[in-house]
C-alpha positions as CSV (number, residue, x, y, z in Angstrom):
1,M,0.0,0.0,0.0
2,E,2.9,2.4,0.7
3,S,4.2,2.2,-2.9
4,K,0.7,3.1,-4.2
5,N,0.8,6.2,-2.0
6,R,4.2,7.1,-3.3
7,I,2.9,6.8,-6.9
8,I,0.0,9.0,-6.1
9,V,2.3,11.6,-4.4
10,L,4.7,11.5,-7.4
11,F,1.8,11.9,-9.8
12,F,0.5,15.0,-8.0
13,L,4.1,16.5,-7.8
14,L,4.4,16.0,-11.5
15,I,1.2,17.8,-12.1
16,I,2.2,20.7,-9.8
17,V,5.7,21.0,-11.4
18,N,4.1,20.9,-14.9
19,S,1.7,23.7,-14.0
20,C,4.4,26.0,-12.8
21,K,5.8,26.8,-16.2
22,H,7.2,30.3,-16.8
23,D,5.0,33.0,-18.2
24,S,4.9,32.4,-22.0
25,N,4.3,36.1,-22.6
26,K,7.6,37.0,-21.0
27,P,10.7,36.1,-23.0
28,P,13.5,34.3,-21.2
29,V,16.7,36.1,-20.2
30,G,18.8,37.3,-23.1
31,I,15.8,37.5,-25.5
32,I,15.2,41.0,-26.9
33,P,11.8,42.3,-25.7
34,K,9.0,42.5,-28.2
35,D,8.9,46.3,-28.4
36,S,12.6,46.5,-29.1
37,M,12.4,43.7,-31.7
38,V,9.7,45.7,-33.5
39,S,12.0,48.7,-33.8
40,I,14.9,46.6,-34.8
41,I,13.0,44.7,-37.5
42,A,11.6,48.0,-38.8
43,D,15.1,49.4,-39.1
44,L,16.3,46.3,-40.8
45,H,13.5,46.6,-43.4
46,L,14.5,50.3,-43.9
47,A,18.1,49.1,-44.4
48,D,16.8,46.7,-47.1
49,A,15.0,49.6,-48.8
50,V,18.2,51.6,-48.8
51,L,20.1,48.6,-50.4
52,L,17.4,48.3,-53.1
53,N,17.2,52.0,-53.9
54,A,19.0,52.6,-57.2
55,N,19.9,56.2,-56.3
56,V,21.6,55.1,-53.2
57,Q,23.4,52.2,-54.9
58,S,24.9,54.5,-57.5
59,K,26.2,56.9,-54.8
60,I,27.5,54.3,-52.3
61,S,28.8,51.4,-54.3
62,D,30.8,49.9,-51.4
63,I,27.9,49.4,-49.0
64,S,27.0,45.8,-48.1
65,S,24.0,44.3,-46.5
66,N,26.1,42.9,-43.7
67,R,27.6,46.3,-42.9
68,L,24.3,48.0,-42.9
69,Y,22.6,45.3,-40.8
70,K,25.5,45.6,-38.3
71,T,24.9,49.3,-38.1
72,V,21.3,48.7,-37.2
73,L,22.2,46.1,-34.6
74,D,25.0,48.4,-33.2
75,K,22.4,51.2,-32.8
76,Y,20.5,49.0,-30.4
77,G,23.6,47.6,-28.7
78,I,23.0,44.0,-29.6
79,T,24.9,41.2,-31.4
80,R,23.8,39.3,-34.5
81,E,23.8,36.2,-32.4
82,R,21.4,37.7,-29.8
83,F,19.1,38.9,-32.6
84,N,19.1,35.5,-34.2
85,R,18.3,33.8,-30.9
86,S,15.5,36.3,-30.3
87,I,14.0,35.9,-33.7
88,D,14.2,32.1,-33.4
89,F,12.4,32.4,-30.0
90,Y,9.6,34.5,-31.4
91,A,9.3,32.3,-34.5
92,E,8.3,29.5,-32.2
93,N,5.1,31.4,-31.5
94,P,3.7,32.6,-34.9
95,V,0.8,34.5,-33.2
96,V,3.3,36.7,-31.3
97,L,5.5,37.1,-34.3
98,D,2.5,38.1,-36.5
99,S,1.4,40.7,-33.9
100,M,5.0,42.1,-33.8
101,Y,5.0,42.3,-37.6
102,D,1.6,44.2,-37.5
103,K,3.4,46.8,-35.3
104,V,6.4,46.8,-37.7
105,I,4.1,47.6,-40.6
106,E,2.4,50.4,-38.6
107,K,5.8,51.8,-37.7
108,L,7.0,51.7,-41.4
109,S,3.7,53.2,-42.6
110,L,4.1,56.1,-40.1
111,I,7.7,56.7,-41.3
112,E,6.6,56.6,-44.9
113,S,3.7,59.1,-44.2
114,K,6.1,61.5,-42.5
115,G,8.8,61.1,-45.1
116,Y,12.0,59.2,-44.6
117,N,14.5,61.2,-42.6
118,D,17.3,58.8,-42.0
119,S,15.5,57.0,-39.2
120,L,18.4,54.5,-39.0
121,L,20.4,57.1,-37.2
122,V,17.6,58.2,-34.8
123,K,16.3,56.0,-31.9
């Protein structure tokens, strides 16, 4: 009978431990917060736009995507590795990533409506 009690106790402990998972809305340590990711992703899209702009390409022939992306990441004080870990984390939850991209689109639309004024250099 005592082994049956142990099994019951272990079963309930397992249920309790399983129910004590961390808050899925809060990213783990080292993951870039959602609001910051929105700004970073928006700036990376602006960097892509710069790279695709024929007028810019003709004036700055030595610019590379890696160098421009590094400039964006440096603006926020993060490494490419941390950004990649963060984007991987958010990609595991497509609903969260979609909501972030909705905010990215809003941010880029606002920038477009006000006119581009080198927002890569302004936080």
